[in-house]
C-alpha positions as CSV (number, residue, x, y, z in Angstrom):
1,X,96.9,91.1,70.9
2,X,99.6,89.5,73.0
3,X,99.5,89.2,76.8
4,X,102.4,89.6,79.3
5,X,101.9,88.9,83.0
6,X,104.8,90.5,84.9
7,X,106.2,90.0,88.3
8,X,105.9,86.3,88.9
9,X,107.7,85.0,92.0
10,X,105.7,82.1,93.5
11,X,105.2,78.5,92.3
12,X,101.4,79.2,92.4
13,X,102.0,82.1,90.0
14,X,103.5,79.6,87.5
15,X,100.5,77.2,88.0
16,X,98.1,80.1,87.2
17,X,99.9,81.1,83.9
18,X,100.4,77.5,82.9
19,X,96.6,77.1,83.0
20,X,95.7,80.3,81.2
21,X,98.7,80.6,78.9
22,X,99.6,84.3,78.4
23,X,102.2,84.8,75.7
24,X,104.9,86.1,78.0
25,X,105.6,86.3,81.7
26,X,108.1,88.5,83.5
27,X,110.7,87.8,86.1
28,X,111.8,91.0,87.8
29,X,115.5,90.9,88.7
30,X,115.7,94.6,89.6
31,X,115.1,95.9,93.2
32,X,111.3,95.6,93.7
33,X,108.7,93.9,95.9
34,X,108.4,91.4,93.0
35,X,112.2,90.8,92.7
36,X,113.5,87.2,92.2
37,X,117.1,86.0,92.2
38,X,118.8,83.6,89.8
39,X,118.0,80.5,91.9
40,X,114.3,81.4,92.3
41,X,113.9,82.2,88.7
42,X,115.6,79.0,87.6
43,X,113.1,77.0,89.7
44,X,110.1,78.9,88.4
45,X,111.3,78.7,84.8
46,X,111.7,74.9,85.1
47,X,108.0,74.6,85.9
48,X,106.9,77.1,83.2
49,X,105.0,75.8,80.2
50,X,107.4,76.0,77.2
51,X,104.7,77.8,75.2
52,X,105.2,80.8,77.4
53,X,108.2,83.1,76.9
54,X,110.0,84.4,80.0
55,X,111.1,88.0,80.0
56,X,113.9,89.1,82.4
57,X,113.3,92.6,83.7
58,X,116.4,94.6,84.5
59,X,117.3,98.2,85.7
60,X,120.8,99.3,84.9
61,X,122.2,95.9,85.8
62,X,125.5,94.3,85.1
63,X,125.5,92.8,81.6
64,X,127.4,89.7,82.8
65,X,124.5,88.9,85.1
66,X,122.0,89.2,82.3
67,X,124.1,87.0,80.0
68,X,124.4,84.4,82.7
69,X,120.6,84.2,83.0
70,X,120.4,84.0,79.2
71,X,123.0,81.3,78.9
72,X,121.2,79.2,81.6
73,X,118.0,79.5,79.5
74,X,116.2,81.1,82.5
75,X,115.0,84.0,80.3
76,X,113.9,84.2,76.7
77,X,113.8,88.0,76.3
78,X,115.6,90.9,78.0
79,X,113.6,93.9,79.2
80,X,115.7,97.0,80.0
81,X,113.8,99.3,82.3
82,X,116.4,101.7,83.4
83,X,118.7,104.4,81.8
84,X,120.5,101.9,79.6
85,X,122.0,103.8,76.7
86,X,122.9,102.7,73.1
87,X,126.4,101.7,74.2
88,X,125.0,99.4,76.9
89,X,122.6,97.9,74.3
90,X,125.4,97.4,71.8
91,X,127.6,95.7,74.4
92,X,124.6,93.5,75.4
93,X,123.9,92.3,71.9
94,X,127.6,91.3,71.5
95,X,127.1,88.8,74.3
96,X,123.6,87.5,73.7
97,X,121.2,86.9,70.8
98,X,118.0,87.2,72.9
99,X,115.4,89.7,71.8
100,X,115.6,93.1,73.7
101,X,112.6,95.1,74.9
102,X,113.5,98.7,75.8
103,X,111.2,100.5,78.2
104,X,110.4,104.2,77.9
105,X,108.9,105.9,80.9
106,X,106.2,108.3,79.6
107,X,106.4,111.6,81.4
108,X,104.7,113.4,78.5
109,X,104.1,113.1,74.8
110,X,107.7,114.0,74.0
111,X,109.3,111.2,76.1
112,X,110.1,109.0,73.2
113,X,113.7,108.0,72.5
114,X,114.8,105.7,69.7
115,X,117.3,102.9,70.0
116,X,119.1,100.7,67.5
117,X,119.4,96.9,67.6
118,X,116.4,96.4,69.9
119,X,113.3,94.3,69.1
120,X,110.4,95.9,71.0
121,X,109.6,99.1,73.0
122,X,107.6,99.1,76.2
123,X,105.7,102.2,77.2
124,X,105.2,102.6,81.0
125,X,104.1,105.3,83.3
126,X,106.8,107.6,84.8
127,X,106.7,105.6,88.0
128,X,107.4,102.1,86.8
129,X,105.7,99.4,89.0
130,X,103.4,101.9,90.6
131,X,100.2,100.6,88.9
132,X,99.6,104.1,87.5
133,X,98.7,104.7,83.9
134,X,100.0,107.4,81.6
135,X,97.9,109.3,79.1
136,X,97.3,106.8,76.3
137,X,96.7,109.7,73.8
138,X,100.5,109.9,73.8
139,X,100.9,106.5,72.2
140,X,102.2,106.8,68.7
141,X,103.5,104.2,66.2
142,X,107.2,103.4,66.4
143,X,109.6,101.4,64.3
144,X,109.2,98.4,66.6
145,X,106.2,96.6,68.2
146,X,105.0,98.1,71.5
147,X,104.3,96.5,74.8
148,X,101.8,98.8,76.8
149,X,102.4,98.7,80.6
150,X,101.3,100.8,83.6
151,X,98.1,100.3,85.5
152,X,96.2,98.1,83.1
153,X,93.4,96.3,85.0
154,X,89.8,95.3,84.9
155,X,88.6,98.9,84.9
156,X,90.5,100.1,81.8
157,X,91.1,96.9,79.8
158,X,88.4,97.8,77.2
159,X,90.2,101.1,76.5
160,X,93.6,99.3,76.5
161,X,92.3,96.9,73.9
162,X,91.6,99.8,71.6
163,X,95.2,100.9,71.5
164,X,97.3,99.9,68.5
165,X,99.9,98.0,70.4
166,X,101.5,94.5,70.1
167,X,101.0,93.4,73.7
168,X,99.5,94.4,77.0
169,X,101.7,94.1,80.0
170,X,99.9,93.6,83.3
171,X,101.3,93.2,86.9
172,X,99.5,94.9,89.8
173,X,96.2,94.7,87.8
174,X,96.1,91.0,88.4
175,X,97.1,91.1,92.1
176,X,95.2,91.2,95.4
177,X,97.1,92.3,98.4
178,X,100.4,92.3,96.4
179,X,100.2,88.7,95.1
180,X,99.0,87.3,91.8
181,X,95.3,86.5,91.9
182,X,94.2,83.5,89.7
183,X,90.7,84.8,89.2
184,X,92.0,88.2,88.1
185,X,94.4,86.6,85.7
186,X,91.7,84.4,84.3
187,X,89.3,87.3,83.8
188,X,91.8,89.6,82.2
189,X,93.1,86.9,79.8
190,X,89.6,85.9,78.8
191,X,88.7,89.5,78.2
192,X,91.7,90.2,76.0
193,X,91.0,87.0,74.0
194,X,87.3,87.9,73.7
195,X,86.4,84.6,75.4
196,X,83.6,85.0,77.9
197,X,84.3,81.4,79.0
């Protein structure tokens, strides 16, 4: 199972992930306590181990801004976490070849929407970034691989590992007082990779 650590914003965060090597990290460009701008993200990406793919997280943002980040090689994948519709996605793929992750906020078991020309889905709780989980009984197989997000931490990781998904996406679950915690990152990644260390 793949691992994504989302919401990196400090150089220390990059040091942590370079050491423990998740498959993906996330830079949040949308309004959030974890938000970074182009300059910050460029500096962070320059220090990031090239084995780790950087995902840019956007909410209803200007396509030109996303393509600028893509063209500068600051991001390797695009995560759309707002109300971006199929027309928006179609316009985006005209301007960039980066893989696209489309988030679905799971309000209930009927929250699913399907999109063309994307590469992954991400299932999150209805309040993205809240650290809350949704009912994982609602997970069903889709036509694209699934990132599972929303409140994954040390307390529910064993249950999360039983879900038939492509990747786990963790943010607040590896934080202490709102910042990334190296020990929590280490523990979670070791658990996911079944390495007691």
